[in-house]
Every structure is written in C-alpha cells, then in structure tokens.
HTML snippet that shows the backbone in 3Dmol.js (N, CA, C, O; Angstrom):
<script src="https://3Dmol.org/build/3Dmol-min.js"></script>
<div id="view" style="width:600px;height:400px;position:relative"></div>
<script>
const pdb = `
ATOM      1  N   UNK A   1      16.005  12.168   0.649  1.00  0.00           N
ATOM      2  CA  UNK A   1      14.803  12.233   0.391  1.00  0.00           C
ATOM      3  C   UNK A   1      14.660  10.137   1.498  1.00  0.00           C
ATOM      4  O   UNK A   1      13.903   9.851   2.426  1.00  0.00           O
ATOM      5  N   UNK A   2      15.630   9.303   0.855  1.00  0.00           N
ATOM      6  CA  UNK A   2      15.872   8.218   1.280  1.00  0.00           C
ATOM      7  C   UNK A   2      16.146   8.784   2.765  1.00  0.00           C
ATOM      8  O   UNK A   2      15.178   8.188   3.238  1.00  0.00           O
ATOM      9  N   UNK A   3      16.531   9.261   3.559  1.00  0.00           N
ATOM     10  CA  UNK A   3      17.401   9.404   4.736  1.00  0.00           C
ATOM     11  C   UNK A   3      15.870   9.947   5.362  1.00  0.00           C
ATOM     12  O   UNK A   3      15.729   9.399   6.455  1.00  0.00           O
ATOM     13  N   UNK A   4      15.061  10.547   5.151  1.00  0.00           N
ATOM     14  CA  UNK A   4      13.596  10.874   5.471  1.00  0.00           C
ATOM     15  C   UNK A   4      12.904   9.801   5.569  1.00  0.00           C
ATOM     16  O   UNK A   4      12.292   9.543   6.605  1.00  0.00           O
ATOM     17  N   UNK A   5      12.890   9.007   4.508  1.00  0.00           N
ATOM     18  CA  UNK A   5      11.897   7.616   4.410  1.00  0.00           C
ATOM     19  C   UNK A   5      12.271   6.570   5.985  1.00  0.00           C
ATOM     20  O   UNK A   5      11.626   6.352   7.010  1.00  0.00           O
ATOM     21  N   UNK A   6      14.048   5.995   5.332  1.00  0.00           N
ATOM     22  CA  UNK A   6      14.282   5.739   6.862  1.00  0.00           C
ATOM     23  C   UNK A   6      14.136   6.258   8.222  1.00  0.00           C
ATOM     24  O   UNK A   6      14.019   5.370   9.067  1.00  0.00           O
ATOM     25  N   UNK A   7      14.113   7.377   8.630  1.00  0.00           N
ATOM     26  CA  UNK A   7      13.689   7.857   9.422  1.00  0.00           C
ATOM     27  C   UNK A   7      12.189   7.572  10.562  1.00  0.00           C
ATOM     28  O   UNK A   7      11.915   7.334  11.738  1.00  0.00           O
ATOM     29  N   UNK A   8      11.518   7.815   9.145  1.00  0.00           N
ATOM     30  CA  UNK A   8      10.258   7.387   9.395  1.00  0.00           C
ATOM     31  C   UNK A   8       9.976   5.775   9.553  1.00  0.00           C
ATOM     32  O   UNK A   8       9.106   5.384  10.331  1.00  0.00           O
ATOM     33  N   UNK A   9      10.453   5.222   9.077  1.00  0.00           N
ATOM     34  CA  UNK A   9       9.982   3.682   9.378  1.00  0.00           C
ATOM     35  C   UNK A   9      11.091   3.544  11.030  1.00  0.00           C
ATOM     36  O   UNK A   9      10.668   2.958  12.027  1.00  0.00           O
ATOM     37  N   UNK A  10      12.278   4.111  10.978  1.00  0.00           N
ATOM     38  CA  UNK A  10      12.430   4.060  12.519  1.00  0.00           C
ATOM     39  C   UNK A  10      11.678   4.045  13.850  1.00  0.00           C
ATOM     40  O   UNK A  10      11.635   3.285  14.817  1.00  0.00           O
ATOM     41  N   UNK A  11      10.981   5.448  13.425  1.00  0.00           N
ATOM     42  CA  UNK A  11      10.282   6.020  14.112  1.00  0.00           C
ATOM     43  C   UNK A  11       8.945   5.143  14.176  1.00  0.00           C
ATOM     44  O   UNK A  11       8.387   5.065  15.271  1.00  0.00           O
ATOM     45  N   UNK A  12       8.523   4.633  13.333  1.00  0.00           N
ATOM     46  CA  UNK A  12       7.619   3.485  13.361  1.00  0.00           C
ATOM     47  C   UNK A  12       7.300   2.228  14.277  1.00  0.00           C
ATOM     48  O   UNK A  12       6.319   1.903  14.946  1.00  0.00           O
ATOM     49  N   UNK A  13       8.924   1.480  13.949  1.00  0.00           N
ATOM     50  CA  UNK A  13       9.047   0.484  14.263  1.00  0.00           C
ATOM     51  C   UNK A  13       8.760   0.542  15.512  1.00  0.00           C
ATOM     52  O   UNK A  13       8.356  -0.565  15.867  1.00  0.00           O
ATOM     53  N   UNK A  14       8.773   1.813  16.961  1.00  0.00           N
ATOM     54  CA  UNK A  14       8.437   2.153  17.844  1.00  0.00           C
ATOM     55  C   UNK A  14       6.980   2.243  18.126  1.00  0.00           C
ATOM     56  O   UNK A  14       6.539   2.428  19.261  1.00  0.00           O
ATOM     57  N   UNK A  15       6.330   2.122  17.186  1.00  0.00           N
ATOM     58  CA  UNK A  15       4.783   2.256  17.450  1.00  0.00           C
ATOM     59  C   UNK A  15       4.164   0.961  16.697  1.00  0.00           C
ATOM     60  O   UNK A  15       3.059   0.717  17.184  1.00  0.00           O
ATOM     61  N   UNK A  16       4.426   0.279  15.927  1.00  0.00           N
ATOM     62  CA  UNK A  16       3.963  -0.825  15.530  1.00  0.00           C
ATOM     63  C   UNK A  16       4.740  -2.072  15.729  1.00  0.00           C
ATOM     64  O   UNK A  16       5.927  -2.142  16.047  1.00  0.00           O
ATOM     65  N   UNK A  17       3.951  -3.005  15.511  1.00  0.00           N
ATOM     66  CA  UNK A  17       5.218  -4.494  14.926  1.00  0.00           C
ATOM     67  C   UNK A  17       6.003  -4.682  13.699  1.00  0.00           C
ATOM     68  O   UNK A  17       5.830  -3.990  12.695  1.00  0.00           O
ATOM     69  N   UNK A  18       6.652  -5.390  13.769  1.00  0.00           N
ATOM     70  CA  UNK A  18       7.414  -5.534  13.005  1.00  0.00           C
ATOM     71  C   UNK A  18       6.996  -6.068  11.568  1.00  0.00           C
ATOM     72  O   UNK A  18       7.398  -5.643  10.484  1.00  0.00           O
ATOM     73  N   UNK A  19       6.026  -7.179  11.828  1.00  0.00           N
ATOM     74  CA  UNK A  19       4.918  -7.870  11.156  1.00  0.00           C
ATOM     75  C   UNK A  19       4.010  -7.190  10.360  1.00  0.00           C
ATOM     76  O   UNK A  19       3.847  -7.605   9.213  1.00  0.00           O
ATOM     77  N   UNK A  20       3.217  -5.960  10.855  1.00  0.00           N
ATOM     78  CA  UNK A  20       2.971  -4.725  10.261  1.00  0.00           C
ATOM     79  C   UNK A  20       3.634  -3.732   9.337  1.00  0.00           C
ATOM     80  O   UNK A  20       3.055  -3.093   8.459  1.00  0.00           O
ATOM     81  N   UNK A  21       4.939  -3.679   9.642  1.00  0.00           N
ATOM     82  CA  UNK A  21       5.411  -2.493   9.021  1.00  0.00           C
ATOM     83  C   UNK A  21       6.362  -3.825   7.924  1.00  0.00           C
ATOM     84  O   UNK A  21       6.505  -3.322   6.810  1.00  0.00           O
ATOM     85  N   UNK A  22       6.709  -4.625   7.950  1.00  0.00           N
ATOM     86  CA  UNK A  22       7.289  -5.350   7.015  1.00  0.00           C
ATOM     87  C   UNK A  22       6.976  -5.343   5.570  1.00  0.00           C
ATOM     88  O   UNK A  22       7.918  -5.352   4.778  1.00  0.00           O
ATOM     89  N   UNK A  23       5.812  -5.329   5.157  1.00  0.00           N
ATOM     90  CA  UNK A  23       5.306  -5.107   3.789  1.00  0.00           C
ATOM     91  C   UNK A  23       5.714  -3.915   3.533  1.00  0.00           C
ATOM     92  O   UNK A  23       6.530  -3.947   2.611  1.00  0.00           O
ATOM     93  N   UNK A  24       5.533  -2.930   3.904  1.00  0.00           N
ATOM     94  CA  UNK A  24       5.907  -1.608   3.732  1.00  0.00           C
ATOM     95  C   UNK A  24       7.317  -1.419   2.809  1.00  0.00           C
ATOM     96  O   UNK A  24       7.442  -1.022   1.650  1.00  0.00           O
ATOM     97  N   UNK A  25       8.327  -1.864   3.796  1.00  0.00           N
ATOM     98  CA  UNK A  25       9.939  -2.656   3.151  1.00  0.00           C
ATOM     99  C   UNK A  25       9.736  -3.009   1.901  1.00  0.00           C
ATOM    100  O   UNK A  25      10.195  -2.265   1.034  1.00  0.00           O
ATOM    101  N   UNK A  26       9.169  -3.950   1.590  1.00  0.00           N
ATOM    102  CA  UNK A  26       9.321  -4.725   0.552  1.00  0.00           C
ATOM    103  C   UNK A  26       8.452  -3.714  -0.420  1.00  0.00           C
ATOM    104  O   UNK A  26       8.924  -3.753  -1.556  1.00  0.00           O
ATOM    105  N   UNK A  27       7.436  -2.909  -0.325  1.00  0.00           N
ATOM    106  CA  UNK A  27       7.257  -2.471  -1.303  1.00  0.00           C
ATOM    107  C   UNK A  27       8.229  -1.464  -2.101  1.00  0.00           C
ATOM    108  O   UNK A  27       7.803  -0.636  -2.906  1.00  0.00           O
ATOM    109  N   UNK A  28       9.423  -1.615  -1.818  1.00  0.00           N
ATOM    110  CA  UNK A  28       9.943  -0.566  -2.451  1.00  0.00           C
ATOM    111  C   UNK A  28      10.605  -0.882  -3.776  1.00  0.00           C
ATOM    112  O   UNK A  28      11.387  -0.263  -4.497  1.00  0.00           O
ATOM    113  N   UNK A  29       9.892  -2.311  -3.854  1.00  0.00           N
ATOM    114  CA  UNK A  29      10.022  -3.293  -5.385  1.00  0.00           C
ATOM    115  C   UNK A  29       9.185  -2.404  -6.194  1.00  0.00           C
ATOM    116  O   UNK A  29       9.510  -1.619  -7.085  1.00  0.00           O
ATOM    117  N   UNK A  30       8.136  -2.664  -5.741  1.00  0.00           N
ATOM    118  CA  UNK A  30       6.914  -2.033  -6.323  1.00  0.00           C
ATOM    119  C   UNK A  30       6.905  -0.504  -6.534  1.00  0.00           C
ATOM    120  O   UNK A  30       5.997  -0.430  -7.362  1.00  0.00           O
ATOM    121  N   UNK A  31       7.322   0.783  -6.329  1.00  0.00           N
ATOM    122  CA  UNK A  31       8.028   2.152  -6.379  1.00  0.00           C
ATOM    123  C   UNK A  31       8.809   2.324  -7.077  1.00  0.00           C
ATOM    124  O   UNK A  31       8.767   3.363  -7.736  1.00  0.00           O
ATOM    125  N   UNK A  32      10.490   0.866  -7.368  1.00  0.00           N
ATOM    126  CA  UNK A  32      11.105   1.501  -8.189  1.00  0.00           C
ATOM    127  C   UNK A  32      10.474   0.986  -9.386  1.00  0.00           C
ATOM    128  O   UNK A  32      10.655   1.692 -10.378  1.00  0.00           O
ATOM    129  N   UNK A  33       9.824   0.007  -9.542  1.00  0.00           N
ATOM    130  CA  UNK A  33       9.260  -0.549 -11.107  1.00  0.00           C
ATOM    131  C   UNK A  33       8.645   0.788 -11.428  1.00  0.00           C
ATOM    132  O   UNK A  33       9.113   1.403 -12.386  1.00  0.00           O
ATOM    133  N   UNK A  34       7.635   1.319 -10.728  1.00  0.00           N
ATOM    134  CA  UNK A  34       6.559   2.203 -11.271  1.00  0.00           C
ATOM    135  C   UNK A  34       7.542   3.774 -11.420  1.00  0.00           C
ATOM    136  O   UNK A  34       7.192   4.681 -12.175  1.00  0.00           O
ATOM    137  N   UNK A  35       8.635   3.828 -10.654  1.00  0.00           N
ATOM    138  CA  UNK A  35       9.386   5.113 -10.994  1.00  0.00           C
ATOM    139  C   UNK A  35      10.212   4.659 -12.151  1.00  0.00           C
ATOM    140  O   UNK A  35      10.454   5.593 -12.914  1.00  0.00           O
ATOM    141  N   UNK A  36      10.603   3.779 -12.434  1.00  0.00           N
ATOM    142  CA  UNK A  36      11.385   3.156 -13.802  1.00  0.00           C
ATOM    143  C   UNK A  36      10.584   3.616 -14.603  1.00  0.00           C
ATOM    144  O   UNK A  36      11.020   4.560 -15.261  1.00  0.00           O
ATOM    145  N   UNK A  37       9.082   3.161 -14.895  1.00  0.00           N
ATOM    146  CA  UNK A  37       8.593   3.297 -15.869  1.00  0.00           C
ATOM    147  C   UNK A  37       8.200   4.614 -16.198  1.00  0.00           C
ATOM    148  O   UNK A  37       8.390   4.812 -17.398  1.00  0.00           O
ATOM    149  N   UNK A  38       7.698   5.652 -15.577  1.00  0.00           N
ATOM    150  CA  UNK A  38       7.467   6.647 -15.354  1.00  0.00           C
ATOM    151  C   UNK A  38       8.086   7.982 -15.456  1.00  0.00           C
ATOM    152  O   UNK A  38       7.566   9.056 -15.757  1.00  0.00           O
ATOM    153  N   UNK A  39       9.701   7.601 -15.040  1.00  0.00           N
ATOM    154  CA  UNK A  39      10.602   8.512 -15.265  1.00  0.00           C
ATOM    155  C   UNK A  39      11.679   8.128 -16.181  1.00  0.00           C
ATOM    156  O   UNK A  39      12.250   9.021 -16.807  1.00  0.00           O
ATOM    157  N   UNK A  40      12.036   6.855 -16.341  1.00  0.00           N
ATOM    158  CA  UNK A  40      12.923   6.332 -17.457  1.00  0.00           C
ATOM    159  C   UNK A  40      12.042   5.701 -18.733  1.00  0.00           C
ATOM    160  O   UNK A  40      12.621   4.918 -19.486  1.00  0.00           O
ATOM    161  N   UNK A  41      10.972   5.961 -18.916  1.00  0.00           N
ATOM    162  CA  UNK A  41      10.222   5.143 -20.015  1.00  0.00           C
ATOM    163  C   UNK A  41      10.917   3.548 -19.871  1.00  0.00           C
ATOM    164  O   UNK A  41      10.955   2.811 -20.856  1.00  0.00           O
ATOM    165  N   UNK A  42      11.400   3.162 -18.667  1.00  0.00           N
ATOM    166  CA  UNK A  42      11.090   1.574 -19.002  1.00  0.00           C
ATOM    167  C   UNK A  42      10.123   0.375 -18.158  1.00  0.00           C
ATOM    168  O   UNK A  42      10.000   0.129 -16.958  1.00  0.00           O
ATOM    169  N   UNK A  43       9.695  -0.051 -19.029  1.00  0.00           N
ATOM    170  CA  UNK A  43       7.885  -1.051 -19.062  1.00  0.00           C
ATOM    171  C   UNK A  43       8.851  -2.299 -18.352  1.00  0.00           C
ATOM    172  O   UNK A  43       9.744  -2.964 -18.878  1.00  0.00           O
ATOM    173  N   UNK A  44       8.200  -2.353 -16.664  1.00  0.00           N
ATOM    174  CA  UNK A  44       8.286  -3.660 -16.097  1.00  0.00           C
ATOM    175  C   UNK A  44       8.914  -4.714 -17.036  1.00  0.00           C
ATOM    176  O   UNK A  44       8.550  -4.474 -18.187  1.00  0.00           O
ATOM    177  N   UNK A  45       9.377  -5.332 -16.997  1.00  0.00           N
ATOM    178  CA  UNK A  45       9.107  -6.775 -17.903  1.00  0.00           C
ATOM    179  C   UNK A  45       8.760  -8.066 -16.433  1.00  0.00           C
ATOM    180  O   UNK A  45       8.792  -7.898 -15.214  1.00  0.00           O
ATOM    181  N   UNK A  46       8.475  -9.195 -17.201  1.00  0.00           N
ATOM    182  CA  UNK A  46       8.062 -10.245 -16.300  1.00  0.00           C
ATOM    183  C   UNK A  46       8.164 -10.718 -15.184  1.00  0.00           C
ATOM    184  O   UNK A  46       7.315 -11.340 -14.545  1.00  0.00           O
ATOM    185  N   UNK A  47      10.013 -10.231 -14.686  1.00  0.00           N
ATOM    186  CA  UNK A  47      10.222 -10.785 -13.562  1.00  0.00           C
ATOM    187  C   UNK A  47       9.881  -9.645 -12.448  1.00  0.00           C
ATOM    188  O   UNK A  47       9.825  -9.882 -11.241  1.00  0.00           O
ATOM    189  N   UNK A  48       9.720  -8.707 -12.885  1.00  0.00           N
ATOM    190  CA  UNK A  48       9.077  -6.902 -11.963  1.00  0.00           C
ATOM    191  C   UNK A  48       7.902  -7.072 -11.769  1.00  0.00           C
ATOM    192  O   UNK A  48       7.409  -6.816 -10.670  1.00  0.00           O
ATOM    193  N   UNK A  49       6.993  -7.668 -13.059  1.00  0.00           N
ATOM    194  CA  UNK A  49       5.658  -7.955 -12.886  1.00  0.00           C
ATOM    195  C   UNK A  49       5.127  -8.908 -12.249  1.00  0.00           C
ATOM    196  O   UNK A  49       3.981  -8.764 -11.821  1.00  0.00           O
ATOM    197  N   UNK A  50       5.966 -10.321 -12.000  1.00  0.00           N
ATOM    198  CA  UNK A  50       5.573 -11.470 -10.902  1.00  0.00           C
ATOM    199  C   UNK A  50       6.265 -10.554  -9.680  1.00  0.00           C
ATOM    200  O   UNK A  50       5.634 -10.116  -8.718  1.00  0.00           O
ATOM    201  N   UNK A  51       7.293 -10.412  -9.853  1.00  0.00           N
ATOM    202  CA  UNK A  51       8.083  -9.449  -7.887  1.00  0.00           C
ATOM    203  C   UNK A  51       6.660  -8.884  -7.284  1.00  0.00           C
ATOM    204  O   UNK A  51       6.145  -9.207  -6.214  1.00  0.00           O
ATOM    205  N   UNK A  52       6.138  -7.897  -8.317  1.00  0.00           N
ATOM    206  CA  UNK A  52       5.386  -6.906  -7.562  1.00  0.00           C
ATOM    207  C   UNK A  52       4.187  -7.357  -7.523  1.00  0.00           C
ATOM    208  O   UNK A  52       3.493  -6.566  -6.883  1.00  0.00           O
ATOM    209  N   UNK A  53       3.590  -8.254  -7.898  1.00  0.00           N
ATOM    210  CA  UNK A  53       2.280  -9.441  -7.868  1.00  0.00           C
ATOM    211  C   UNK A  53       2.929 -10.240  -6.244  1.00  0.00           C
ATOM    212  O   UNK A  53       2.095 -10.155  -5.342  1.00  0.00           O
ATOM    213  N   UNK A  54       4.026 -10.832  -5.910  1.00  0.00           N
ATOM    214  CA  UNK A  54       4.081 -11.301  -5.137  1.00  0.00           C
ATOM    215  C   UNK A  54       4.680 -10.695  -3.719  1.00  0.00           C
ATOM    216  O   UNK A  54       4.999 -11.430  -2.785  1.00  0.00           O
ATOM    217  N   UNK A  55       4.758  -9.669  -3.696  1.00  0.00           N
ATOM    218  CA  UNK A  55       5.102  -8.601  -2.739  1.00  0.00           C
ATOM    219  C   UNK A  55       3.431  -7.901  -2.795  1.00  0.00           C
ATOM    220  O   UNK A  55       3.493  -7.196  -1.788  1.00  0.00           O
ATOM    221  N   UNK A  56       2.577  -7.770  -3.136  1.00  0.00           N
ATOM    222  CA  UNK A  56       1.244  -7.479  -2.776  1.00  0.00           C
ATOM    223  C   UNK A  56       0.478  -8.200  -2.331  1.00  0.00           C
ATOM    224  O   UNK A  56      -0.298  -7.952  -1.409  1.00  0.00           O
ATOM    225  N   UNK A  57       0.593  -9.229  -2.947  1.00  0.00           N
ATOM    226  CA  UNK A  57      -0.041 -10.620  -2.271  1.00  0.00           C
ATOM    227  C   UNK A  57      -0.056 -11.141  -0.642  1.00  0.00           C
ATOM    228  O   UNK A  57      -0.876 -11.396   0.241  1.00  0.00           O
ATOM    229  N   UNK A  58       1.835 -11.117  -0.922  1.00  0.00           N
ATOM    230  CA  UNK A  58       2.145 -11.451   0.629  1.00  0.00           C
ATOM    231  C   UNK A  58       2.268 -10.396   1.859  1.00  0.00           C
ATOM    232  O   UNK A  58       2.217 -10.596   3.073  1.00  0.00           O
ATOM    233  N   UNK A  59       2.492  -8.918   0.936  1.00  0.00           N
ATOM    234  CA  UNK A  59       1.670  -8.042   1.934  1.00  0.00           C
ATOM    235  C   UNK A  59       0.102  -8.381   2.561  1.00  0.00           C
ATOM    236  O   UNK A  59      -0.138  -8.560   3.755  1.00  0.00           O
ATOM    237  N   UNK A  60      -0.897  -8.422   1.444  1.00  0.00           N
ATOM    238  CA  UNK A  60      -2.166  -8.730   1.708  1.00  0.00           C
ATOM    239  C   UNK A  60      -2.330  -9.539   2.803  1.00  0.00           C
ATOM    240  O   UNK A  60      -2.999  -9.285   3.805  1.00  0.00           O
ATOM    241  N   UNK A  61      -1.702 -10.506   2.571  1.00  0.00           N
ATOM    242  CA  UNK A  61      -1.674 -12.157   3.144  1.00  0.00           C
ATOM    243  C   UNK A  61      -1.037 -11.941   4.574  1.00  0.00           C
ATOM    244  O   UNK A  61      -1.327 -12.853   5.348  1.00  0.00           O
ATOM    245  N   UNK A  62      -0.399 -11.148   4.998  1.00  0.00           N
ATOM    246  CA  UNK A  62       0.817 -11.023   6.362  1.00  0.00           C
ATOM    247  C   UNK A  62      -0.350  -9.797   7.276  1.00  0.00           C
ATOM    248  O   UNK A  62      -0.465  -9.757   8.501  1.00  0.00           O
ATOM    249  N   UNK A  63      -1.118  -8.874   6.256  1.00  0.00           N
ATOM    250  CA  UNK A  63      -1.655  -7.883   6.989  1.00  0.00           C
ATOM    251  C   UNK A  63      -2.924  -8.923   7.408  1.00  0.00           C
ATOM    252  O   UNK A  63      -3.301  -8.867   8.579  1.00  0.00           O
ATOM    253  N   UNK A  64      -3.439  -9.648   6.703  1.00  0.00           N
ATOM    254  CA  UNK A  64      -4.895 -10.181   7.047  1.00  0.00           C
ATOM    255  C   UNK A  64      -4.448 -11.211   8.322  1.00  0.00           C
ATOM    256  O   UNK A  64      -4.848 -11.210   9.486  1.00  0.00           O
ATOM    257  N   UNK A  65      -3.587 -11.978   7.734  1.00  0.00           N
ATOM    258  CA  UNK A  65      -3.406 -13.420   8.584  1.00  0.00           C
ATOM    259  C   UNK A  65      -2.713 -12.674   9.999  1.00  0.00           C
ATOM    260  O   UNK A  65      -3.367 -12.530  11.033  1.00  0.00           O
ATOM    261  N   UNK A  66      -1.601 -12.331   9.883  1.00  0.00           N
ATOM    262  CA  UNK A  66      -0.883 -11.882  11.437  1.00  0.00           C
ATOM    263  C   UNK A  66      -1.362 -12.092  12.443  1.00  0.00           C
ATOM    264  O   UNK A  66      -0.974 -12.962  13.222  1.00  0.00           O
ATOM    265  N   UNK A  67      -2.980 -10.782  12.753  1.00  0.00           N
ATOM    266  CA  UNK A  67      -3.492 -10.836  13.788  1.00  0.00           C
ATOM    267  C   UNK A  67      -3.899 -12.026  14.242  1.00  0.00           C
ATOM    268  O   UNK A  67      -4.230 -11.992  15.427  1.00  0.00           O
ATOM    269  N   UNK A  68      -3.991 -13.045  13.728  1.00  0.00           N
ATOM    270  CA  UNK A  68      -4.793 -14.075  14.017  1.00  0.00           C
ATOM    271  C   UNK A  68      -3.419 -15.046  15.014  1.00  0.00           C
ATOM    272  O   UNK A  68      -3.673 -15.647  16.058  1.00  0.00           O
ATOM    273  N   UNK A  69      -2.442 -14.999  14.565  1.00  0.00           N
ATOM    274  CA  UNK A  69      -1.257 -15.683  15.177  1.00  0.00           C
ATOM    275  C   UNK A  69      -0.885 -15.466  16.934  1.00  0.00           C
ATOM    276  O   UNK A  69      -0.684 -16.288  17.827  1.00  0.00           O
ATOM    277  N   UNK A  70      -0.911 -13.803  16.915  1.00  0.00           N
ATOM    278  CA  UNK A  70      -0.610 -13.623  18.396  1.00  0.00           C
ATOM    279  C   UNK A  70      -1.740 -12.699  18.857  1.00  0.00           C
ATOM    280  O   UNK A  70      -1.579 -11.584  18.362  1.00  0.00           O
ATOM    281  N   UNK A  71      -2.754 -12.769  19.578  1.00  0.00           N
ATOM    282  CA  UNK A  71      -3.588 -12.196  20.028  1.00  0.00           C
ATOM    283  C   UNK A  71      -3.123 -11.201  21.107  1.00  0.00           C
ATOM    284  O   UNK A  71      -3.578 -10.057  21.096  1.00  0.00           O
ATOM    285  N   UNK A  72      -2.451 -11.496  21.810  1.00  0.00           N
ATOM    286  CA  UNK A  72      -1.933 -10.730  22.907  1.00  0.00           C
ATOM    287  C   UNK A  72      -1.178  -9.272  22.643  1.00  0.00           C
ATOM    288  O   UNK A  72      -1.292  -8.160  23.159  1.00  0.00           O
ATOM    289  N   UNK A  73      -0.450  -9.758  21.713  1.00  0.00           N
ATOM    290  CA  UNK A  73       0.203  -8.236  20.893  1.00  0.00           C
ATOM    291  C   UNK A  73      -0.503  -7.759  19.777  1.00  0.00           C
ATOM    292  O   UNK A  73       0.099  -6.953  19.068  1.00  0.00           O
ATOM    293  N   UNK A  74      -1.814  -8.123  19.416  1.00  0.00           N
ATOM    294  CA  UNK A  74      -2.617  -6.823  19.030  1.00  0.00           C
ATOM    295  C   UNK A  74      -2.962  -6.353  20.178  1.00  0.00           C
ATOM    296  O   UNK A  74      -3.321  -5.177  20.237  1.00  0.00           O
ATOM    297  N   UNK A  75      -2.939  -6.977  21.085  1.00  0.00           N
ATOM    298  CA  UNK A  75      -4.437  -5.816  21.948  1.00  0.00           C
ATOM    299  C   UNK A  75      -3.064  -4.924  22.377  1.00  0.00           C
ATOM    300  O   UNK A  75      -3.274  -3.862  21.790  1.00  0.00           O
ATOM    301  N   UNK A  76      -1.967  -4.801  22.975  1.00  0.00           N
ATOM    302  CA  UNK A  76      -1.518  -3.941  22.787  1.00  0.00           C
ATOM    303  C   UNK A  76      -0.773  -2.817  22.549  1.00  0.00           C
ATOM    304  O   UNK A  76      -0.232  -1.937  23.219  1.00  0.00           O
ATOM    305  N   UNK A  77      -0.967  -3.242  20.853  1.00  0.00           N
ATOM    306  CA  UNK A  77      -0.899  -2.311  20.225  1.00  0.00           C
ATOM    307  C   UNK A  77      -2.016  -1.428  19.698  1.00  0.00           C
ATOM    308  O   UNK A  77      -1.787  -0.333  19.184  1.00  0.00           O
ATOM    309  N   UNK A  78      -3.561  -2.078  19.881  1.00  0.00           N
ATOM    310  CA  UNK A  78      -4.414  -1.530  19.832  1.00  0.00           C
ATOM    311  C   UNK A  78      -4.903  -0.761  21.056  1.00  0.00           C
ATOM    312  O   UNK A  78      -6.081  -0.410  20.991  1.00  0.00           O
ATOM    313  N   UNK A  79      -4.164  -0.398  22.267  1.00  0.00           N
ATOM    314  CA  UNK A  79      -4.661  -0.385  23.341  1.00  0.00           C
ATOM    315  C   UNK A  79      -3.285   1.439  23.026  1.00  0.00           C
ATOM    316  O   UNK A  79      -3.370   2.477  23.683  1.00  0.00           O
ATOM    317  N   UNK A  80      -2.579   1.252  22.242  1.00  0.00           N
ATOM    318  CA  UNK A  80      -1.293   2.542  22.241  1.00  0.00           C
ATOM    319  C   UNK A  80      -0.074   1.816  22.741  1.00  0.00           C
ATOM    320  O   UNK A  80       1.004   2.235  22.317  1.00  0.00           O
ATOM    321  N   UNK A  81      -0.066   0.899  23.488  1.00  0.00           N
ATOM    322  CA  UNK A  81       1.478   0.328  23.317  1.00  0.00           C
ATOM    323  C   UNK A  81       2.868  -0.223  22.586  1.00  0.00           C
ATOM    324  O   UNK A  81       2.695  -0.682  21.457  1.00  0.00           O
ATOM    325  N   UNK A  82       3.433  -0.225  22.802  1.00  0.00           N
ATOM    326  CA  UNK A  82       4.661  -0.510  22.202  1.00  0.00           C
ATOM    327  C   UNK A  82       5.054  -2.020  22.003  1.00  0.00           C
ATOM    328  O   UNK A  82       4.822  -2.600  23.064  1.00  0.00           O
ATOM    329  N   UNK A  83       5.473  -2.739  21.219  1.00  0.00           N
ATOM    330  CA  UNK A  83       6.311  -4.026  21.600  1.00  0.00           C
ATOM    331  C   UNK A  83       8.105  -3.780  21.777  1.00  0.00           C
ATOM    332  O   UNK A  83       8.832  -4.729  22.072  1.00  0.00           O
TER     333      UNK A  83
END
`;
const viewer = $3Dmol.createViewer("view");
viewer.addModel(pdb, "pdb");
viewer.setStyle({}, {cartoon: {color: "spectrum"}});
viewer.zoomTo();
viewer.render();
</script>
C-alpha cells in the first residue's frame, strides 16, 4: 500500500505544484492517529490532537493563501501545464 501511495504522489508532482501537494504529505499524521484509534483502540493524546489541528490549519492556509503568492504559476497549472 505504501508503494502505491508513493507512486501516486510522484505522478501528482508532475501535474501540480509542490505547494498544493505538501498538505497531502503532512496528512499522514492525521491518518496514522485515526488508524491507531480505529485499529489499535488507542485514543489520540493531547500531542496528537494538537498535531492534527496544526496539520489541518496549515493545509487550509496553504491552499487558500498560496495562489496569491505567484499568479503566473497558478495560470500555468490551470491551463494544464506543469511546473
């Protein structure tokens, strides 16, 4: 499963800029905490909860604010080009 997800991320890097894909990489913190909770019955502690909130917040901020940093790059992605 890890090999498949890594392959998808590598392929995605050819189609989208890194600032858009970075939040997906950090979402591993969220999924690992959820899997611990569901599979191992280990409830996330304070550190995990704070990490999850930080990852979600930073992902939202990255996606909402990054397009305003470099409009030329966003135009290339919107037209189907890659960086």
